[in-house]
C-alpha positions as CSV (number, residue, x, y, z in Angstrom):
1,X,-79.1,6.2,-38.5
2,X,-77.3,5.2,-35.3
3,X,-79.0,4.4,-32.0
4,X,-78.4,5.6,-28.4
5,X,-76.7,2.2,-27.7
6,X,-74.3,2.7,-30.6
7,X,-73.3,6.1,-29.2
8,X,-72.9,4.3,-25.8
9,X,-75.0,7.0,-24.2
10,X,-76.4,4.8,-21.4
11,X,-79.1,2.4,-20.3
12,X,-82.1,4.0,-22.0
13,X,-82.9,4.5,-25.7
14,X,-84.8,7.7,-25.0
15,X,-83.7,10.3,-22.6
16,X,-85.2,12.1,-19.6
17,X,-86.3,15.7,-20.4
18,X,-88.8,18.2,-21.8
19,X,-89.6,17.9,-25.5
20,X,-91.8,19.9,-27.9
21,X,-94.5,17.7,-29.4
22,X,-97.0,20.1,-31.1
23,X,-98.1,23.7,-31.5
24,X,-100.8,24.4,-29.0
25,X,-103.2,25.5,-31.8
26,X,-103.0,22.0,-33.4
27,X,-104.3,20.2,-30.3
28,X,-108.1,20.5,-30.1
29,X,-111.1,18.3,-29.1
30,X,-110.2,16.1,-32.1
31,X,-107.3,13.6,-31.7
32,X,-103.9,14.8,-32.9
33,X,-101.8,11.8,-34.0
34,X,-98.0,11.8,-33.9
35,X,-95.0,9.5,-33.5
36,X,-92.4,10.1,-30.8
37,X,-90.0,8.1,-28.6
38,X,-90.5,5.1,-31.0
39,X,-94.2,4.8,-30.7
40,X,-97.5,6.2,-32.0
41,X,-99.1,8.7,-29.7
42,X,-102.4,10.6,-29.6
43,X,-102.9,14.1,-28.1
44,X,-106.1,15.9,-27.4
45,X,-107.4,18.8,-25.4
46,X,-109.5,17.7,-22.4
47,X,-112.7,19.4,-21.4
48,X,-110.7,21.1,-18.7
49,X,-108.4,22.6,-21.3
50,X,-105.5,20.4,-20.3
51,X,-103.6,18.7,-23.1
52,X,-103.4,14.9,-22.7
53,X,-100.8,12.8,-24.4
54,X,-101.2,9.0,-24.5
55,X,-99.7,6.1,-26.3
56,X,-102.0,5.3,-29.2
57,X,-103.0,1.7,-29.0
58,X,-105.7,0.2,-26.8
59,X,-104.3,-2.7,-24.7
60,X,-107.5,-4.7,-25.3
61,X,-107.2,-5.5,-29.0
62,X,-104.6,-3.0,-30.3
63,X,-107.0,-0.4,-31.8
64,X,-105.5,3.1,-32.5
65,X,-107.4,5.5,-30.3
66,X,-107.1,8.5,-32.6
67,X,-107.5,7.3,-36.2
68,X,-111.1,6.1,-36.5
69,X,-113.6,8.3,-38.3
70,X,-116.6,6.0,-38.8
71,X,-117.0,4.2,-35.5
72,X,-120.2,4.9,-33.6
73,X,-118.1,6.0,-30.7
74,X,-116.7,8.8,-33.0
75,X,-119.9,9.7,-34.9
76,X,-122.0,9.9,-31.8
77,X,-119.6,12.2,-30.0
78,X,-118.5,9.7,-27.4
79,X,-114.8,9.6,-28.3
80,X,-113.8,12.4,-26.0
81,X,-115.5,12.5,-22.6
82,X,-114.2,15.1,-20.1
83,X,-110.5,14.6,-20.1
84,X,-110.8,11.0,-21.2
85,X,-110.7,9.2,-24.6
86,X,-112.6,6.1,-25.6
87,X,-111.4,3.3,-27.8
88,X,-113.5,3.5,-31.0
89,X,-113.7,-0.4,-31.2
90,X,-115.2,-1.4,-27.8
91,X,-115.6,1.9,-25.9
92,X,-113.0,1.3,-23.2
93,X,-112.3,4.7,-21.6
94,X,-108.8,5.9,-20.7
95,X,-108.1,8.9,-18.4
96,X,-105.3,11.4,-18.6
97,X,-103.2,9.1,-16.4
98,X,-103.5,6.4,-19.0
99,X,-105.6,4.1,-16.9
100,X,-108.8,2.5,-18.2
101,X,-111.5,3.8,-15.9
102,X,-114.6,2.3,-17.6
103,X,-115.4,-0.7,-19.7
104,X,-119.1,0.0,-20.5
105,X,-120.2,-3.6,-21.0
106,X,-118.3,-5.1,-18.0
107,X,-119.1,-4.5,-14.4
108,X,-116.2,-6.4,-12.9
109,X,-112.8,-5.1,-11.7
110,X,-110.8,-3.4,-14.5
111,X,-107.6,-5.3,-15.2
112,X,-104.5,-3.6,-13.9
113,X,-102.9,-4.0,-17.3
114,X,-105.7,-2.1,-19.0
115,X,-103.7,1.1,-19.3
116,X,-101.6,3.1,-21.9
117,X,-98.6,5.2,-21.3
118,X,-99.2,8.8,-20.3
119,X,-96.8,11.7,-20.5
120,X,-97.0,14.9,-18.3
121,X,-97.6,17.9,-20.6
122,X,-97.2,21.6,-20.2
123,X,-98.5,24.3,-22.5
124,X,-96.4,27.4,-22.7
125,X,-95.4,30.0,-25.4
126,X,-98.0,28.6,-27.8
127,X,-96.3,25.2,-27.7
128,X,-97.2,21.8,-26.1
129,X,-94.2,20.2,-24.3
130,X,-94.1,16.7,-22.8
131,X,-91.9,15.3,-20.1
132,X,-90.4,12.0,-21.1
133,X,-88.7,9.9,-18.4
134,X,-87.8,6.2,-18.6
135,X,-88.0,6.0,-14.8
136,X,-91.5,7.6,-14.8
137,X,-90.5,10.2,-12.2
138,X,-91.7,13.8,-11.9
139,X,-89.6,16.5,-13.7
140,X,-86.4,17.5,-12.0
141,X,-85.9,20.7,-14.0
142,X,-88.3,23.1,-15.7
143,X,-89.0,24.6,-19.1
144,X,-87.0,27.6,-20.3
145,X,-88.2,30.9,-18.8
146,X,-88.8,33.4,-21.5
147,X,-90.1,36.7,-20.0
148,X,-89.9,38.2,-23.5
149,X,-93.1,36.3,-24.3
150,X,-95.1,38.7,-22.1
151,X,-93.1,41.8,-23.0
152,X,-95.1,44.0,-25.3
153,X,-91.8,45.4,-26.8
154,X,-91.2,41.9,-28.4
155,X,-92.7,40.5,-31.5
156,X,-93.7,36.9,-30.6
157,X,-93.3,33.9,-32.8
158,X,-96.4,32.5,-34.5
159,X,-95.6,28.9,-33.6
160,X,-93.0,26.3,-34.0
161,X,-91.6,25.9,-37.5
162,X,-91.1,22.3,-38.5
163,X,-87.7,22.4,-40.2
164,X,-87.1,18.7,-40.9
165,X,-87.4,15.1,-39.8
166,X,-83.8,14.1,-39.8
167,X,-82.3,10.6,-40.2
168,X,-79.9,11.2,-37.3
169,X,-79.8,10.9,-33.6
170,X,-80.5,14.2,-31.7
171,X,-77.0,14.0,-30.2
172,X,-75.7,15.1,-33.7
173,X,-77.8,18.3,-33.3
174,X,-76.7,18.8,-29.7
175,X,-73.1,18.6,-30.9
176,X,-73.5,22.1,-32.5
177,X,-73.5,23.7,-29.0
178,X,-69.9,22.6,-28.4
179,X,-68.7,23.0,-32.0
180,X,-66.7,26.1,-32.2
181,X,-65.2,25.5,-35.6
182,X,-68.5,25.0,-37.5
183,X,-69.5,28.6,-36.7
184,X,-66.7,29.7,-39.0
185,X,-66.9,27.1,-41.8
186,X,-70.7,26.4,-41.9
187,X,-72.0,29.8,-41.0
188,X,-69.2,32.0,-42.2
189,X,-68.7,34.0,-39.0
190,X,-65.5,35.4,-37.5
191,X,-65.4,34.3,-33.9
192,X,-64.1,36.8,-31.3
193,X,-64.8,34.9,-28.1
194,X,-66.2,31.5,-27.1
195,X,-66.8,29.2,-24.2
196,X,-69.1,26.3,-23.0
197,X,-70.2,25.5,-19.5
198,X,-71.6,22.4,-17.9
199,X,-74.1,23.4,-15.2
200,X,-76.1,20.5,-13.8
201,X,-79.1,19.9,-16.1
202,X,-78.0,22.8,-18.3
203,X,-75.4,23.2,-21.0
204,X,-74.3,26.7,-22.1
205,X,-72.7,28.1,-25.2
206,X,-71.5,31.7,-25.1
207,X,-70.0,33.2,-28.2
208,X,-69.3,36.5,-29.9
209,X,-68.7,36.7,-33.6
210,X,-69.0,39.0,-36.6
211,X,-71.8,37.9,-38.9
212,X,-71.0,36.4,-42.3
213,X,-70.0,38.8,-45.1
214,X,-71.1,36.6,-48.0
215,X,-74.1,34.5,-49.0
216,X,-77.3,35.1,-51.0
217,X,-80.8,36.1,-50.0
218,X,-82.0,37.6,-46.8
219,X,-79.4,37.5,-44.0
220,X,-79.7,39.1,-40.6
221,X,-76.5,40.6,-39.2
222,X,-74.0,40.4,-42.1
223,X,-70.8,42.1,-41.0
224,X,-72.2,43.1,-37.6
225,X,-71.1,42.0,-34.2
226,X,-73.4,39.2,-32.9
227,X,-73.2,37.8,-29.4
228,X,-75.2,34.7,-28.5
229,X,-75.9,32.9,-25.2
230,X,-77.4,29.5,-25.7
231,X,-78.6,27.2,-22.9
232,X,-79.7,23.6,-23.4
233,X,-82.5,22.7,-20.9
234,X,-81.8,19.0,-20.8
235,X,-81.4,17.2,-24.1
236,X,-84.4,18.4,-26.0
237,X,-84.6,22.3,-25.8
238,X,-82.1,25.0,-26.6
239,X,-83.0,28.6,-25.7
240,X,-80.8,31.2,-27.4
241,X,-80.6,34.9,-26.9
242,X,-78.9,37.2,-29.5
243,X,-77.9,40.1,-27.3
244,X,-77.3,43.0,-29.7
245,X,-80.4,42.1,-31.7
246,X,-82.6,41.5,-28.7
247,X,-83.6,38.2,-30.4
248,X,-84.8,35.0,-28.7
249,X,-84.8,31.6,-30.3
250,X,-86.1,28.2,-29.2
251,X,-84.7,25.1,-30.9
252,X,-86.5,21.9,-30.2
253,X,-85.2,18.4,-31.1
254,X,-87.6,15.5,-30.3
255,X,-86.8,11.8,-30.9
256,X,-89.0,10.2,-33.5
257,X,-87.4,6.8,-33.3
258,X,-84.1,5.8,-31.8
259,X,-81.9,7.4,-34.3
260,X,-84.2,10.0,-36.0
261,X,-85.2,13.4,-34.9
262,X,-87.9,16.1,-35.5
263,X,-86.3,19.5,-35.6
264,X,-88.2,22.8,-34.9
265,X,-87.4,26.4,-34.3
266,X,-89.2,29.6,-33.5
267,X,-88.0,33.1,-32.7
268,X,-89.0,36.4,-31.1
269,X,-87.5,39.8,-31.7
270,X,-87.4,43.1,-29.7
271,X,-89.0,46.0,-31.5
272,X,-86.4,48.1,-33.2
273,X,-86.2,51.7,-31.8
274,X,-88.9,53.9,-33.4
275,X,-90.3,51.1,-35.6
276,X,-94.0,51.0,-36.5
277,X,-96.0,47.8,-35.9
278,X,-95.5,46.9,-39.6
279,X,-91.7,47.7,-39.4
280,X,-91.3,45.6,-36.3
281,X,-93.1,42.7,-37.9
282,X,-90.8,43.0,-41.0
283,X,-87.7,43.1,-38.8
284,X,-89.0,40.0,-37.0
285,X,-89.6,38.3,-40.3
286,X,-86.0,38.9,-41.4
287,X,-84.6,37.7,-38.1
288,X,-86.8,34.6,-38.1
289,X,-85.8,33.8,-41.7
290,X,-82.2,34.1,-40.8
291,X,-82.7,31.6,-38.0
292,X,-84.5,29.2,-40.3
293,X,-81.6,29.5,-42.9
294,X,-78.9,29.0,-40.3
295,X,-80.4,26.0,-38.6
296,X,-82.7,24.5,-41.2
297,X,-80.7,25.0,-44.4
298,X,-77.0,25.4,-43.4
299,X,-76.9,22.8,-40.5
300,X,-79.9,20.8,-41.6
301,X,-78.5,20.0,-45.0
302,X,-75.4,18.6,-43.3
303,X,-77.3,16.6,-40.7
304,X,-79.5,15.1,-43.4
305,X,-76.6,13.8,-45.4
306,X,-73.9,12.8,-42.9
307,X,-73.0,9.4,-41.4
308,X,-73.2,9.0,-37.7
309,X,-70.3,10.5,-35.7
310,X,-70.1,7.7,-33.2
311,X,-66.5,8.7,-32.3
312,X,-65.4,12.3,-32.9
313,X,-61.8,12.8,-33.8
314,X,-61.7,15.7,-31.3
315,X,-59.1,18.3,-31.8
316,X,-58.2,20.9,-29.1
317,X,-59.4,23.6,-31.5
318,X,-62.7,21.9,-32.3
319,X,-64.6,22.6,-29.1
320,X,-65.3,20.3,-26.1
321,X,-67.2,17.5,-27.9
322,X,-66.5,14.6,-25.4
323,X,-67.2,16.8,-22.4
324,X,-70.5,17.9,-23.9
325,X,-71.5,14.3,-24.9
326,X,-70.7,13.1,-21.4
327,X,-73.1,15.8,-20.0
328,X,-75.7,14.7,-22.5
329,X,-75.4,11.1,-21.4
330,X,-76.7,11.8,-17.9
331,X,-80.3,11.9,-19.4
332,X,-79.9,8.4,-20.8
333,X,-79.1,6.9,-17.4
334,X,-80.8,6.6,-14.0
335,X,-81.0,9.9,-12.2
336,X,-78.9,8.4,-9.4
337,X,-75.9,8.4,-11.8
338,X,-76.2,12.1,-12.8
339,X,-73.9,13.5,-10.0
340,X,-71.1,11.1,-10.8
341,X,-71.3,11.9,-14.5
342,X,-71.4,15.7,-13.9
343,X,-68.4,15.6,-11.5
344,X,-66.2,14.7,-14.5
345,X,-67.2,17.7,-16.6
346,X,-68.8,20.4,-14.5
347,X,-67.6,23.9,-15.1
348,X,-66.4,26.2,-17.9
349,X,-64.6,24.8,-21.0
350,X,-62.5,26.9,-23.4
351,X,-61.2,26.2,-26.8
352,X,-57.4,26.5,-27.3
353,X,-56.4,29.8,-28.8
354,X,-59.9,31.3,-28.5
355,X,-60.6,34.1,-26.0
356,X,-63.1,33.4,-23.3
357,X,-66.5,34.9,-23.8
358,X,-66.7,38.6,-22.9
359,X,-70.1,40.2,-22.3
360,X,-70.7,42.7,-25.1
361,X,-71.8,46.3,-25.1
362,X,-75.4,45.7,-26.1
363,X,-75.9,49.4,-26.8
364,X,-74.6,48.4,-30.3
365,X,-77.9,47.2,-31.7
366,X,-78.3,45.1,-34.8
367,X,-80.9,47.6,-36.1
368,X,-78.9,50.7,-35.5
């Protein structure tokens, strides 16, 4: 486990960006307890329907807001009130902005320090996302846009699949998006074209390959052309589209502590031509299982057992690791530094000896 400081990423241990924190179905009118960004947090669904995410410990005497079951505050139904939560020890009430707005046995001014950290949240695609920002500013970029979610010709995912809690910094997961060579030797593909692009808050990977010929068990796309366009939306979310397959994947990497990561994925698939509902669901299952295998088993096994790559011995035929990491570092520094960081790496990056990405003929379907 290595920290952000050891990677020399910047001033902050945890970056600015959108991060997945729960499946929406798991956040109800009962507290959902988790641990992200180095601290315990509690999520709950307010009476308005809005998801609230707060740091978990009351500033009064350190009580966890979401773990009591026997307190009168809990058993009497007082714990959640509107969009607020009460401390189960003394009944202090905290609003969705994290400020204490009532101390029931005290009629004086509420201390300014009586507050907990609050994260902006957004619920989309059946997932709860939070905005983390060391400077506590409003989001400066949005969540991935996925029109396929509302397209009836697509089979939706059923929720985020928790693949692993990994003993590595999320930068090691992000490295995959600039790692041309691992596509051959980890996943067994034959690369036809490849490129990366630094684009402000976004980092692209575009590649075309022929799927692996070997391997055991279910595998989607063996021996078939596969073209993929990935885009990192800040440091925490990677939205990938598999063009011939009409597949969509979301990869989410959320810091647990400084140097450990929760990894999720979920996938959608366009209905194969002429497929019944059952056939479309089976095609989605095969596609989703292939995504789980590639990310969770192939890559995940390596991430779980490697030492930290503090310094990459970058070769010109590896992929643009240092350029990608420099892009990534903008989120660990004040926003005012972003432009100066981006000027050093903005634009398209190629791998020596590899053809630039060429848009495929997507009439060649994975299911045909």
